[in-house]
TORSEGU-308520 format. One record per residue (C-alpha): y, x, z; residue in one letter. Coordinates in Angstrom, 3 decimals. Layout:
BEGIN
<site north="Y" east="X" up="Z" residu="A"/>
...
REM end
This chain:
BEGIN
<site north="9.853" east="-9.714" up="-10.530" residu="X"/>
<site north="10.357" east="-6.246" up="-9.049" residu="X"/>
<site north="13.005" east="-7.454" up="-6.531" residu="X"/>
<site north="10.538" east="-10.116" up="-5.384" residu="X"/>
<site north="7.811" east="-7.463" up="-5.070" residu="X"/>
<site north="10.066" east="-5.140" up="-3.060" residu="X"/>
<site north="11.173" east="-7.865" up="-0.645" residu="X"/>
<site north="7.653" east="-9.255" up="-0.287" residu="X"/>
<site north="6.129" east="-5.824" up="0.385" residu="X"/>
<site north="8.497" east="-5.308" up="3.296" residu="X"/>
<site north="7.470" east="-8.633" up="4.783" residu="X"/>
<site north="3.820" east="-7.851" up="3.983" residu="X"/>
<site north="3.974" east="-4.731" up="6.147" residu="X"/>
<site north="5.598" east="-6.580" up="9.055" residu="X"/>
<site north="3.069" east="-9.425" up="9.047" residu="X"/>
<site north="0.122" east="-7.096" up="8.403" residu="X"/>
<site north="0.969" east="-5.247" up="11.597" residu="X"/>
<site north="0.814" east="-8.458" up="13.598" residu="X"/>
<site north="-2.819" east="-9.057" up="12.593" residu="X"/>
<site north="-4.401" east="-5.757" up="11.538" residu="X"/>
<site north="-4.526" east="-4.602" up="15.147" residu="X"/>
<site north="-6.718" east="-7.517" up="16.304" residu="X"/>
<site north="-10.037" east="-6.082" up="15.090" residu="X"/>
<site north="-9.054" east="-2.643" up="16.414" residu="X"/>
<site north="-8.549" east="-3.917" up="19.977" residu="X"/>
<site north="-12.048" east="-3.253" up="21.377" residu="X"/>
<site north="-12.103" east="0.342" up="20.034" residu="X"/>
<site north="-8.537" east="0.887" up="21.192" residu="X"/>
<site north="-9.374" east="-0.474" up="24.632" residu="X"/>
<site north="-12.328" east="1.901" up="25.018" residu="X"/>
<site north="-10.275" east="4.908" up="23.916" residu="X"/>
<site north="-7.218" east="4.155" up="26.071" residu="X"/>
<site north="-9.122" east="2.470" up="28.930" residu="X"/>
<site north="-7.355" east="-0.891" up="28.564" residu="X"/>
<site north="-8.590" east="-4.244" up="29.865" residu="X"/>
<site north="-8.004" east="-7.650" up="28.281" residu="X"/>
<site north="-4.475" east="-7.891" up="29.701" residu="X"/>
<site north="-3.638" east="-4.436" up="28.345" residu="X"/>
<site north="-4.928" east="-5.443" up="24.916" residu="X"/>
<site north="-2.795" east="-8.583" up="25.016" residu="X"/>
<site north="0.240" east="-6.409" up="25.665" residu="X"/>
<site north="-0.576" east="-4.192" up="22.690" residu="X"/>
<site north="-0.223" east="-7.307" up="20.547" residu="X"/>
<site north="2.520" east="-9.092" up="22.475" residu="X"/>
<site north="4.871" east="-6.133" up="23.023" residu="X"/>
<site north="5.400" east="-6.298" up="19.270" residu="X"/>
<site north="5.546" east="-10.093" up="19.151" residu="X"/>
<site north="7.965" east="-10.529" up="22.078" residu="X"/>
<site north="10.533" east="-8.016" up="20.819" residu="X"/>
<site north="10.095" east="-9.307" up="17.270" residu="X"/>
<site north="10.810" east="-12.860" up="18.416" residu="X"/>
<site north="13.574" east="-11.953" up="20.864" residu="X"/>
<site north="15.644" east="-9.988" up="18.344" residu="X"/>
<site north="15.089" east="-12.001" up="15.161" residu="X"/>
<site north="18.311" east="-13.953" up="15.580" residu="X"/>
<site north="20.167" east="-10.669" up="15.943" residu="X"/>
<site north="18.539" east="-9.611" up="12.687" residu="X"/>
<site north="19.779" east="-12.772" up="10.991" residu="X"/>
<site north="23.276" east="-12.243" up="12.345" residu="X"/>
<site north="23.406" east="-8.630" up="11.167" residu="X"/>
<site north="22.114" east="-9.714" up="7.764" residu="X"/>
<site north="24.930" east="-12.245" up="7.395" residu="X"/>
<site north="27.550" east="-9.920" up="8.854" residu="X"/>
<site north="26.836" east="-6.638" up="7.058" residu="X"/>
<site north="24.882" east="-7.708" up="3.991" residu="X"/>
<site north="21.103" east="-7.937" up="3.756" residu="X"/>
<site north="20.935" east="-5.168" up="1.135" residu="X"/>
<site north="22.257" east="-2.708" up="3.738" residu="X"/>
<site north="20.177" east="-3.982" up="6.670" residu="X"/>
<site north="16.838" east="-4.250" up="4.846" residu="X"/>
<site north="16.171" east="-0.555" up="4.004" residu="X"/>
<site north="17.376" east="0.588" up="7.455" residu="X"/>
<site north="14.970" east="-1.857" up="9.092" residu="X"/>
<site north="12.081" east="-0.706" up="6.894" residu="X"/>
<site north="12.692" east="2.932" up="7.784" residu="X"/>
<site north="12.804" east="2.131" up="11.516" residu="X"/>
<site north="9.590" east="0.129" up="11.294" residu="X"/>
<site north="7.783" east="2.879" up="9.394" residu="X"/>
<site north="8.785" east="5.556" up="11.912" residu="X"/>
<site north="7.684" east="3.355" up="14.821" residu="X"/>
<site north="4.325" east="2.866" up="13.072" residu="X"/>
<site north="3.854" east="6.633" up="13.044" residu="X"/>
<site north="4.584" east="6.697" up="16.790" residu="X"/>
<site north="1.917" east="4.001" up="17.343" residu="X"/>
<site north="-0.670" east="5.987" up="15.409" residu="X"/>
<site north="0.028" east="9.116" up="17.461" residu="X"/>
<site north="0.343" east="7.402" up="20.883" residu="X"/>
<site north="-1.477" east="9.394" up="23.612" residu="X"/>
<site north="-1.734" east="6.553" up="26.155" residu="X"/>
<site north="-1.632" east="2.771" up="26.520" residu="X"/>
<site north="1.931" east="2.863" up="27.862" residu="X"/>
<site north="3.140" east="4.961" up="24.937" residu="X"/>
<site north="1.429" east="2.628" up="22.491" residu="X"/>
<site north="2.987" east="-0.478" up="24.045" residu="X"/>
<site north="6.434" east="1.176" up="23.899" residu="X"/>
<site north="5.940" east="2.139" up="20.244" residu="X"/>
<site north="4.800" east="-1.404" up="19.477" residu="X"/>
<site north="8.035" east="-2.692" up="20.999" residu="X"/>
<site north="9.960" east="-0.301" up="18.726" residu="X"/>
<site north="8.045" east="-1.731" up="15.772" residu="X"/>
<site north="9.210" east="-5.157" up="16.889" residu="X"/>
<site north="12.831" east="-4.037" up="16.580" residu="X"/>
<site north="12.289" east="-2.952" up="12.978" residu="X"/>
<site north="10.401" east="-6.148" up="12.167" residu="X"/>
<site north="13.165" east="-8.314" up="13.649" residu="X"/>
<site north="15.690" east="-6.736" up="11.301" residu="X"/>
<site north="13.393" east="-6.814" up="8.264" residu="X"/>
<site north="12.358" east="-10.464" up="8.059" residu="X"/>
<site north="15.684" east="-12.356" up="7.944" residu="X"/>
<site north="17.247" east="-9.840" up="5.580" residu="X"/>
<site north="14.242" east="-10.164" up="3.241" residu="X"/>
<site north="14.591" east="-13.946" up="3.155" residu="X"/>
<site north="18.324" east="-13.731" up="2.542" residu="X"/>
<site north="17.760" east="-11.293" up="-0.342" residu="X"/>
<site north="15.207" east="-13.648" up="-1.823" residu="X"/>
<site north="17.499" east="-16.659" up="-1.520" residu="X"/>
<site north="20.331" east="-14.765" up="-3.229" residu="X"/>
<site north="18.060" east="-13.657" up="-6.078" residu="X"/>
<site north="16.861" east="-17.221" up="-6.809" residu="X"/>
<site north="19.737" east="-19.718" up="-6.366" residu="X"/>
<site north="18.010" east="-22.531" up="-8.307" residu="X"/>
<site north="16.105" east="-24.748" up="-5.795" residu="X"/>
<site north="12.971" east="-25.020" up="-7.943" residu="X"/>
<site north="12.823" east="-21.303" up="-8.705" residu="X"/>
<site north="13.567" east="-20.512" up="-5.082" residu="X"/>
<site north="10.714" east="-22.747" up="-3.882" residu="X"/>
<site north="8.306" east="-20.987" up="-6.249" residu="X"/>
<site north="9.629" east="-17.579" up="-5.144" residu="X"/>
<site north="9.078" east="-18.571" up="-1.517" residu="X"/>
<site north="5.552" east="-19.604" up="-2.484" residu="X"/>
<site north="4.811" east="-16.140" up="-3.881" residu="X"/>
<site north="6.591" east="-14.468" up="-0.945" residu="X"/>
<site north="4.646" east="-16.609" up="1.496" residu="X"/>
<site north="1.444" east="-15.900" up="-0.411" residu="X"/>
<site north="1.876" east="-12.152" up="-0.036" residu="X"/>
<site north="2.715" east="-12.591" up="3.636" residu="X"/>
<site north="-0.217" east="-14.950" up="4.083" residu="X"/>
<site north="-2.558" east="-12.414" up="2.529" residu="X"/>
<site north="-1.193" east="-9.854" up="4.993" residu="X"/>
<site north="-1.819" east="-12.163" up="7.956" residu="X"/>
<site north="-5.324" east="-13.152" up="6.958" residu="X"/>
<site north="-6.499" east="-9.858" up="5.423" residu="X"/>
<site north="-5.155" east="-7.718" up="8.275" residu="X"/>
<site north="-8.378" east="-8.077" up="10.298" residu="X"/>
<site north="-10.473" east="-7.219" up="7.227" residu="X"/>
<site north="-8.510" east="-4.065" up="6.483" residu="X"/>
<site north="-8.376" east="-3.237" up="10.178" residu="X"/>
<site north="-12.144" east="-3.456" up="10.489" residu="X"/>
<site north="-12.642" east="-1.100" up="7.549" residu="X"/>
<site north="-10.119" east="1.422" up="8.892" residu="X"/>
<site north="-11.534" east="1.379" up="12.433" residu="X"/>
<site north="-15.092" east="1.832" up="11.157" residu="X"/>
<site north="-14.263" east="4.574" up="8.644" residu="X"/>
<site north="-11.417" east="6.446" up="10.401" residu="X"/>
<site north="-10.264" east="5.233" up="13.840" residu="X"/>
<site north="-8.064" east="2.592" up="15.420" residu="X"/>
<site north="-5.049" east="4.872" up="14.831" residu="X"/>
<site north="-5.368" east="4.335" up="11.087" residu="X"/>
<site north="-4.352" east="0.672" up="11.415" residu="X"/>
<site north="-0.831" east="1.885" up="12.259" residu="X"/>
<site north="-0.657" east="4.961" up="10.030" residu="X"/>
<site north="-1.464" east="2.849" up="6.953" residu="X"/>
<site north="2.130" east="1.574" up="7.137" residu="X"/>
<site north="3.521" east="4.970" up="6.178" residu="X"/>
<site north="2.650" east="4.889" up="2.447" residu="X"/>
<site north="3.466" east="1.166" up="2.229" residu="X"/>
<site north="6.870" east="1.756" up="3.804" residu="X"/>
<site north="7.625" east="4.685" up="1.487" residu="X"/>
<site north="6.796" east="2.666" up="-1.656" residu="X"/>
<site north="8.821" east="-0.309" up="-0.446" residu="X"/>
<site north="11.889" east="1.829" up="0.274" residu="X"/>
<site north="11.679" east="3.313" up="-3.232" residu="X"/>
<site north="11.449" east="-0.152" up="-4.816" residu="X"/>
<site north="14.392" east="-1.428" up="-2.789" residu="X"/>
<site north="16.575" east="1.514" up="-3.762" residu="X"/>
<site north="15.721" east="1.070" up="-7.462" residu="X"/>
<site north="15.494" east="-2.679" up="-7.976" residu="X"/>
<site north="17.233" east="-4.718" up="-5.252" residu="X"/>
<site north="20.922" east="-5.442" up="-5.835" residu="X"/>
<site north="23.576" east="-5.510" up="-3.131" residu="X"/>
<site north="24.587" east="-8.729" up="-1.379" residu="X"/>
<site north="28.050" east="-9.527" up="-0.113" residu="X"/>
<site north="29.096" east="-8.904" up="3.464" residu="X"/>
<site north="30.405" east="-11.716" up="5.610" residu="X"/>
<site north="32.187" east="-9.617" up="8.209" residu="X"/>
<site north="33.504" east="-11.589" up="11.133" residu="X"/>
<site north="31.608" east="-14.775" up="10.269" residu="X"/>
<site north="29.299" east="-14.624" up="13.261" residu="X"/>
<site north="29.381" east="-12.825" up="16.585" residu="X"/>
<site north="26.569" east="-10.818" up="18.093" residu="X"/>
<site north="26.404" east="-12.810" up="21.385" residu="X"/>
<site north="24.815" east="-10.051" up="23.529" residu="X"/>
<site north="24.422" east="-12.258" up="26.620" residu="X"/>
<site north="22.549" east="-14.871" up="24.618" residu="X"/>
<site north="20.327" east="-12.213" up="23.077" residu="X"/>
<site north="19.524" east="-10.655" up="26.451" residu="X"/>
<site north="18.758" east="-13.908" up="28.274" residu="X"/>
<site north="16.518" east="-15.090" up="25.417" residu="X"/>
<site north="14.556" east="-11.833" up="25.388" residu="X"/>
<site north="14.162" east="-11.776" up="29.183" residu="X"/>
<site north="13.084" east="-15.417" up="29.275" residu="X"/>
<site north="10.415" east="-14.973" up="26.623" residu="X"/>
<site north="9.191" east="-11.796" up="28.319" residu="X"/>
<site north="8.891" east="-13.632" up="31.645" residu="X"/>
<site north="6.840" east="-16.418" up="30.084" residu="X"/>
<site north="4.467" east="-13.984" up="28.363" residu="X"/>
<site north="4.032" east="-11.960" up="31.574" residu="X"/>
<site north="3.131" east="-15.157" up="33.442" residu="X"/>
<site north="0.596" east="-16.270" up="30.832" residu="X"/>
<site north="-1.097" east="-12.888" up="30.408" residu="X"/>
<site north="-1.284" east="-12.033" up="34.096" residu="X"/>
<site north="-2.189" east="-15.602" up="35.029" residu="X"/>
<site north="-5.268" east="-15.420" up="32.839" residu="X"/>
<site north="-6.315" east="-12.122" up="34.426" residu="X"/>
<site north="-5.254" east="-12.488" up="38.079" residu="X"/>
<site north="-4.950" east="-16.225" up="38.690" residu="X"/>
<site north="-2.000" east="-18.590" up="38.458" residu="X"/>
<site north="-0.810" east="-18.293" up="42.077" residu="X"/>
<site north="-0.252" east="-14.539" up="42.082" residu="X"/>
<site north="3.325" east="-13.359" up="42.829" residu="X"/>
<site north="3.774" east="-11.672" up="39.442" residu="X"/>
<site north="2.809" east="-14.900" up="37.671" residu="X"/>
<site north="5.182" east="-17.019" up="39.748" residu="X"/>
<site north="7.941" east="-14.436" up="39.287" residu="X"/>
<site north="7.426" east="-14.483" up="35.516" residu="X"/>
<site north="7.683" east="-18.270" up="35.411" residu="X"/>
<site north="10.787" east="-18.226" up="37.611" residu="X"/>
<site north="12.371" east="-15.603" up="35.350" residu="X"/>
<site north="11.566" east="-17.734" up="32.301" residu="X"/>
<site north="13.191" east="-20.843" up="33.808" residu="X"/>
<site north="16.264" east="-19.000" up="35.122" residu="X"/>
<site north="16.800" east="-17.126" up="31.862" residu="X"/>
<site north="16.322" east="-20.317" up="29.855" residu="X"/>
<site north="18.994" east="-22.103" up="31.864" residu="X"/>
<site north="21.332" east="-19.113" up="31.576" residu="X"/>
<site north="20.738" east="-19.004" up="27.807" residu="X"/>
<site north="21.556" east="-22.697" up="27.369" residu="X"/>
<site north="24.743" east="-22.397" up="29.430" residu="X"/>
<site north="25.774" east="-19.288" up="27.507" residu="X"/>
<site north="25.175" east="-20.852" up="24.104" residu="X"/>
<site north="27.203" east="-23.934" up="25.031" residu="X"/>
<site north="30.178" east="-21.999" up="26.383" residu="X"/>
<site north="30.443" east="-18.951" up="24.142" residu="X"/>
<site north="32.862" east="-19.266" up="21.236" residu="X"/>
<site north="30.417" east="-17.953" up="18.643" residu="X"/>
<site north="26.817" east="-18.514" up="19.843" residu="X"/>
<site north="23.841" east="-16.807" up="18.270" residu="X"/>
<site north="22.290" east="-20.269" up="17.711" residu="X"/>
<site north="24.847" east="-22.869" up="16.597" residu="X"/>
<site north="23.425" east="-26.078" up="18.035" residu="X"/>
<site north="24.963" east="-27.982" up="15.134" residu="X"/>
<site north="22.078" east="-26.754" up="12.970" residu="X"/>
<site north="19.664" east="-28.728" up="15.129" residu="X"/>
<site north="21.473" east="-31.971" up="14.363" residu="X"/>
<site north="19.702" east="-31.796" up="11.001" residu="X"/>
<site north="16.225" east="-33.304" up="11.544" residu="X"/>
<site north="14.599" east="-31.291" up="8.740" residu="X"/>
<site north="15.871" east="-28.026" up="10.196" residu="X"/>
<site north="14.693" east="-28.881" up="13.710" residu="X"/>
<site north="11.341" east="-30.248" up="12.624" residu="X"/>
<site north="10.471" east="-27.384" up="10.277" residu="X"/>
<site north="11.443" east="-24.807" up="12.905" residu="X"/>
<site north="9.215" east="-26.504" up="15.483" residu="X"/>
<site north="6.384" east="-26.599" up="12.934" residu="X"/>
<site north="6.748" east="-22.847" up="12.410" residu="X"/>
<site north="6.412" east="-22.302" up="16.169" residu="X"/>
<site north="3.306" east="-24.478" up="16.482" residu="X"/>
<site north="1.734" east="-22.948" up="13.381" residu="X"/>
<site north="1.993" east="-19.372" up="14.648" residu="X"/>
<site north="0.974" east="-20.338" up="18.183" residu="X"/>
<site north="-2.333" east="-21.611" up="16.887" residu="X"/>
<site north="-2.959" east="-19.120" up="14.072" residu="X"/>
<site north="-2.203" east="-15.859" up="15.895" residu="X"/>
<site north="-3.829" east="-17.040" up="19.097" residu="X"/>
<site north="-6.910" east="-17.889" up="17.044" residu="X"/>
<site north="-7.014" east="-14.429" up="15.465" residu="X"/>
<site north="-6.981" east="-12.814" up="18.908" residu="X"/>
<site north="-9.746" east="-15.091" up="20.201" residu="X"/>
<site north="-11.879" east="-14.819" up="17.050" residu="X"/>
<site north="-11.784" east="-11.028" up="17.195" residu="X"/>
<site north="-13.140" east="-11.125" up="20.752" residu="X"/>
<site north="-15.645" east="-13.799" up="19.759" residu="X"/>
<site north="-17.036" east="-11.775" up="16.874" residu="X"/>
<site north="-17.192" east="-8.402" up="18.661" residu="X"/>
<site north="-17.833" east="-9.342" up="22.293" residu="X"/>
<site north="-19.744" east="-12.623" up="22.045" residu="X"/>
<site north="-21.613" east="-12.009" up="18.766" residu="X"/>
<site north="-21.691" east="-8.176" up="19.097" residu="X"/>
<site north="-20.575" east="-7.543" up="15.511" residu="X"/>
<site north="-19.281" east="-4.045" up="14.620" residu="X"/>
<site north="-15.570" east="-3.830" up="13.651" residu="X"/>
<site north="-16.255" east="-3.628" up="9.915" residu="X"/>
<site north="-18.376" east="-6.788" up="9.915" residu="X"/>
<site north="-15.995" east="-8.554" up="12.294" residu="X"/>
<site north="-13.168" east="-7.942" up="9.852" residu="X"/>
<site north="-15.229" east="-9.128" up="6.876" residu="X"/>
<site north="-16.247" east="-12.224" up="8.851" residu="X"/>
<site north="-12.585" east="-13.288" up="8.840" residu="X"/>
<site north="-12.416" east="-12.966" up="5.046" residu="X"/>
<site north="-12.733" east="-16.738" up="4.374" residu="X"/>
<site north="-9.281" east="-17.221" up="5.882" residu="X"/>
<site north="-7.840" east="-14.529" up="3.608" residu="X"/>
<site north="-9.405" east="-16.041" up="0.496" residu="X"/>
<site north="-7.999" east="-19.468" up="1.354" residu="X"/>
<site north="-4.535" east="-17.924" up="1.684" residu="X"/>
<site north="-4.710" east="-16.547" up="-1.858" residu="X"/>
<site north="-5.042" east="-20.090" up="-3.200" residu="X"/>
<site north="-2.964" east="-22.157" up="-0.810" residu="X"/>
<site north="0.430" east="-20.478" up="-0.670" residu="X"/>
<site north="1.192" east="-20.422" up="-4.432" residu="X"/>
<site north="0.013" east="-24.045" up="-4.632" residu="X"/>
<site north="2.358" east="-24.946" up="-1.825" residu="X"/>
<site north="5.305" east="-23.317" up="-3.593" residu="X"/>
<site north="4.657" east="-25.280" up="-6.802" residu="X"/>
<site north="4.095" east="-28.575" up="-4.981" residu="X"/>
<site north="7.227" east="-28.065" up="-2.881" residu="X"/>
<site north="9.271" east="-27.506" up="-6.034" residu="X"/>
<site north="8.072" east="-30.883" up="-7.371" residu="X"/>
<site north="7.872" east="-33.141" up="-4.327" residu="X"/>
<site north="9.910" east="-31.439" up="-1.600" residu="X"/>
<site north="8.462" east="-29.900" up="1.558" residu="X"/>
<site north="7.307" east="-32.991" up="3.484" residu="X"/>
<site north="3.964" east="-33.570" up="1.735" residu="X"/>
<site north="2.697" east="-29.953" up="1.699" residu="X"/>
<site north="3.770" east="-29.403" up="5.310" residu="X"/>
<site north="1.982" east="-32.502" up="6.590" residu="X"/>
<site north="-1.128" east="-31.879" up="4.490" residu="X"/>
<site north="-1.386" east="-28.233" up="5.531" residu="X"/>
<site north="-1.094" east="-28.982" up="9.233" residu="X"/>
<site north="-3.721" east="-31.741" up="9.069" residu="X"/>
<site north="-6.194" east="-29.507" up="7.217" residu="X"/>
<site north="-5.619" east="-26.707" up="9.734" residu="X"/>
<site north="-6.065" east="-29.094" up="12.685" residu="X"/>
<site north="-9.445" east="-30.136" up="11.320" residu="X"/>
<site north="-10.486" east="-26.484" up="10.973" residu="X"/>
<site north="-9.535" east="-25.670" up="14.560" residu="X"/>
<site north="-11.336" east="-28.772" up="15.844" residu="X"/>
<site north="-14.531" east="-27.615" up="14.123" residu="X"/>
<site north="-14.159" east="-24.065" up="15.492" residu="X"/>
<site north="-13.924" east="-25.586" up="18.973" residu="X"/>
<site north="-17.592" east="-26.563" up="18.591" residu="X"/>
<site north="-18.774" east="-22.978" up="17.979" residu="X"/>
<site north="-20.674" east="-20.861" up="20.488" residu="X"/>
<site north="-22.125" east="-17.301" up="20.348" residu="X"/>
<site north="-25.305" east="-18.519" up="18.663" residu="X"/>
<site north="-23.654" east="-20.593" up="15.918" residu="X"/>
<site north="-24.797" east="-19.593" up="12.430" residu="X"/>
<site north="-22.004" east="-17.836" up="10.558" residu="X"/>
<site north="-22.403" east="-20.180" up="7.573" residu="X"/>
<site north="-21.238" east="-23.024" up="9.808" residu="X"/>
<site north="-18.018" east="-21.129" up="10.586" residu="X"/>
<site north="-16.974" east="-20.629" up="6.977" residu="X"/>
<site north="-15.617" east="-24.126" up="6.270" residu="X"/>
<site north="-13.511" east="-24.286" up="9.467" residu="X"/>
<site north="-12.098" east="-20.811" up="8.822" residu="X"/>
<site north="-11.224" east="-21.738" up="5.229" residu="X"/>
<site north="-9.491" east="-24.864" up="6.514" residu="X"/>
<site north="-7.466" east="-22.841" up="9.028" residu="X"/>
<site north="-6.379" east="-20.276" up="6.437" residu="X"/>
<site north="-5.605" east="-22.911" up="3.810" residu="X"/>
<site north="-3.664" east="-25.141" up="6.189" residu="X"/>
<site north="-1.606" east="-22.273" up="7.579" residu="X"/>
<site north="-0.573" east="-20.794" up="4.253" residu="X"/>
<site north="-0.085" east="-24.203" up="2.589" residu="X"/>
<site north="2.413" east="-25.172" up="5.291" residu="X"/>
<site north="4.592" east="-22.097" up="5.651" residu="X"/>
<site north="6.333" east="-21.835" up="2.231" residu="X"/>
<site north="7.254" east="-25.507" up="2.429" residu="X"/>
<site north="8.598" east="-25.113" up="5.977" residu="X"/>
<site north="10.692" east="-22.142" up="4.852" residu="X"/>
<site north="12.133" east="-24.157" up="1.973" residu="X"/>
<site north="12.866" east="-27.060" up="4.342" residu="X"/>
<site north="14.785" east="-24.856" up="6.781" residu="X"/>
<site north="16.858" east="-23.024" up="4.174" residu="X"/>
<site north="17.484" east="-26.250" up="2.268" residu="X"/>
<site north="18.822" east="-27.923" up="5.419" residu="X"/>
<site north="21.105" east="-25.022" up="6.422" residu="X"/>
<site north="24.591" east="-24.342" up="5.008" residu="X"/>
<site north="24.659" east="-21.753" up="2.226" residu="X"/>
<site north="26.618" east="-19.232" up="4.313" residu="X"/>
<site north="24.078" east="-19.433" up="7.151" residu="X"/>
<site north="21.003" east="-18.405" up="5.136" residu="X"/>
<site north="20.294" east="-15.271" up="7.150" residu="X"/>
<site north="20.851" east="-17.065" up="10.451" residu="X"/>
<site north="18.645" east="-20.002" up="9.406" residu="X"/>
<site north="15.901" east="-17.573" up="8.402" residu="X"/>
<site north="16.298" east="-15.859" up="11.767" residu="X"/>
<site north="15.971" east="-19.154" up="13.664" residu="X"/>
<site north="12.851" east="-20.167" up="11.710" residu="X"/>
<site north="11.147" east="-16.833" up="12.137" residu="X"/>
<site north="12.185" east="-16.623" up="15.780" residu="X"/>
<site north="10.390" east="-19.915" up="16.326" residu="X"/>
<site north="7.356" east="-18.568" up="14.491" residu="X"/>
<site north="7.227" east="-15.310" up="16.434" residu="X"/>
<site north="7.830" east="-17.037" up="19.758" residu="X"/>
<site north="4.872" east="-19.218" up="18.863" residu="X"/>
<site north="2.768" east="-16.174" up="18.002" residu="X"/>
<site north="3.638" east="-14.377" up="21.251" residu="X"/>
<site north="2.949" east="-17.455" up="23.361" residu="X"/>
<site north="-0.219" east="-18.270" up="21.416" residu="X"/>
<site north="-1.751" east="-14.829" up="22.001" residu="X"/>
<site north="-0.884" east="-15.032" up="25.697" residu="X"/>
<site north="-1.961" east="-18.666" up="26.131" residu="X"/>
<site north="-5.183" east="-18.710" up="24.115" residu="X"/>
<site north="-6.068" east="-15.278" up="25.483" residu="X"/>
<site north="-5.592" east="-16.628" up="29.011" residu="X"/>
<site north="-7.845" east="-19.601" up="28.225" residu="X"/>
<site north="-10.766" east="-17.321" up="27.295" residu="X"/>
<site north="-10.216" east="-15.032" up="30.299" residu="X"/>
<site north="-11.658" east="-15.662" up="33.738" residu="X"/>
<site north="-14.379" east="-18.103" up="32.541" residu="X"/>
<site north="-17.522" east="-18.038" up="30.350" residu="X"/>
<site north="-16.402" east="-17.112" up="26.855" residu="X"/>
<site north="-17.941" east="-20.137" up="25.124" residu="X"/>
<site north="-16.098" east="-22.655" up="27.308" residu="X"/>
<site north="-12.884" east="-20.610" up="27.039" residu="X"/>
<site north="-13.144" east="-20.549" up="23.259" residu="X"/>
<site north="-13.661" east="-24.312" up="23.172" residu="X"/>
<site north="-10.471" east="-24.782" up="25.197" residu="X"/>
<site north="-8.510" east="-22.306" up="23.074" residu="X"/>
<site north="-9.486" east="-23.846" up="19.734" residu="X"/>
<site north="-8.883" east="-27.356" up="21.042" residu="X"/>
<site north="-5.378" east="-26.292" up="22.050" residu="X"/>
<site north="-4.834" east="-24.841" up="18.567" residu="X"/>
<site north="-6.016" east="-28.101" up="16.961" residu="X"/>
<site north="-3.611" east="-30.083" up="19.137" residu="X"/>
<site north="-0.730" east="-27.790" up="18.109" residu="X"/>
<site north="-1.449" east="-28.339" up="14.406" residu="X"/>
<site north="-1.803" east="-32.109" up="14.869" residu="X"/>
<site north="1.589" east="-32.200" up="16.589" residu="X"/>
<site north="3.018" east="-30.159" up="13.713" residu="X"/>
<site north="1.690" east="-32.674" up="11.187" residu="X"/>
<site north="3.402" east="-35.511" up="13.045" residu="X"/>
<site north="6.679" east="-33.577" up="13.163" residu="X"/>
<site north="6.486" east="-32.762" up="9.444" residu="X"/>
<site north="6.001" east="-36.394" up="8.479" residu="X"/>
<site north="8.715" east="-37.807" up="10.745" residu="X"/>
<site north="11.513" east="-35.227" up="10.426" residu="X"/>
<site north="11.308" east="-33.697" up="6.937" residu="X"/>
<site north="12.412" east="-35.622" up="3.870" residu="X"/>
REM end
């Protein structure tokens, strides 16, 4: 149990940092004089680097052993969190957030590989993933609640400094209770050209979406970002097809369950993290709630997570991942569709059921999708498979924050929120269809 706790705490800290900052954004923006686009970059600098380097993290985990990579990644993440909490300007904060993304990209795949090695039995592994996903789901959904309390009682800087004690405890648990895993030196190359083109392409897309929402879609920086995304995407595909040892072996995508579950992870995070960004603005800007109440208002999602993820792990162990994935995405789609009807004057009681549905659907889907991906991948590609899945998820999160944030910018907030939540509902509905048709 202690190895599971140590691994899950590391992932908890990484996911907490993706969501805890959302409620702190208005206070942070006032202190550092940042507009909406600047606030999007505070979130997406972390998400873009996290997504762009996750496959490298999976490769290093397979190559050097996840037991060696995991504590190094935790230490790097914790130090970067301290730099975020002490940042004197918006530029320094964005740079420190990018450094956090590096640590997160190394932490996640190594944590999954450690968990898979500790629980080789498929049923036990599915239940372990359920608990692991439950802890991570609590981090994602409770981040705004904790962030609201910290901003109201201390300052926005506390949402980053809280990682210091968590990181210290996790490092101690890893040193004491997590056993070493074998190295697979030489099994997979680092593919630096593929890594660079993927990171540049994702960065170009996020620049285009964020600046397009603020400046308009015909501005030179927006067009340049889109052109960079297309050119880098083509270069990445050509590189991956020609290099002897690509960072993403395309053979993995010949397995429908692997491809479908990875796409579901992308769509899930696109909708969920984009929704958190929009809901924070909705609660504080449109409804004029203080940070503490805005964080508490998101509590229904956190409570749903506590129930859904362990249930998903148990159901996946009995039936396989198809049923919980499809069910979770359909429930979440319904929740987003109901949130699309909200406006600034909507009674909060009417928001509770949709928010519960979103939290339940998200956390009910993810453990099953993780089991589907790792079950479809070869045993010696566990770290890489985890990296591909979580890359898809973080790409979805980065794009979702940029896209849904752009939809609420430059227009009346109510109409922008309707568009954003409708887009999130469509993403979950597409994920349900993919789950049913590709996963067995």
